[in-house]
N, C-alpha and C positions, 0 to 999 in steps of 0.2 A: 349317593352322600346322604347321609342321616340328616333330617331337618334340626335345626338347632329351636332349642326349648321354647323360647321367645317366640317363633313363628308357628310354632305349636299351640301357645297360648293365645295367640292372635287368631288364629283360625278356629279354635273353639269359641272364643269371644264372638267372632262373627256367626257361626252356626247357632250360637243363642239368641243373639238378635234375631237372625231369622226365624228361628222357632218361636219366637215371643211373637213376631208379626204375623206367624201363621195361626197363632192361638188368637190373637186379637180378630182375625178374620173368622175364624171358627165361632167365637164367641159373639161376633155380628151376624152370624148366619150369611156372610155376604159372599158373593162369588163374581168373578169380572172386573170389569172396569170400576165397579163401585170399590175395589180394593186399589186404585191406583196410588192413593195417597198413602198406603201403608208402603207400597214399593219405593214411593218419592222419600218417604221418611227413612227406609233402610238404606237407601244411597245417600242421603244427607249425613247418616249418622257415618258411614264410611268415610264421606269426604270430608267430615269435620274431624275425624279422632284419628284416622289411620296415615295420613300424607306425612304430617309433621313427624310422626313418631317413627314410621318407617324410614324416611330420609335420614332421621338421626341414627338409625341403626346402621345404615349405608355408610353415614359420614365415620363414625366411629371404627367401622370396618369390622361389625358384630356379623353382618350379612354382605354378600356379594351383590352385586347389579342382578347377575342371572339369579339369585335366590329370590330378589325382589321380584324380578319379573314372573317367576314360578307362583308367587304368592299373590300378585295382581292377577294372574291367569285364575287364580283360586277364586280370588273376589268375583270376577265377572261370571264365573261359572255358579256361584251362589247367587248373584244377583237373577242369572237368567232360570236359576232353579225355582227361587220364589215368584218370579213372574209367571211361570208356568202354574205352580202348585196354585197360586192367586186367581188363576185364570185368566190374565191379562194377554191380550193378543198383540 
């Protein structure tokens, strides 16, 4: 099944956020636990902006519950990737 355009936009938005946090860490020349605040901010952005929007997409039947679950797995993977890149154990 082809992903819906809106999900692709959301995925790109999350990747852009992640890249911005990576750049902040690089600019600060920091690594490891010093970057914990960046990971926490990334997670907060996700929790602040996505749940209401994605639940609305399900409610209006633009995406299915399964598509939402796949998107949530994508988000978890992006969080784990940022954690790894920032050197947070």
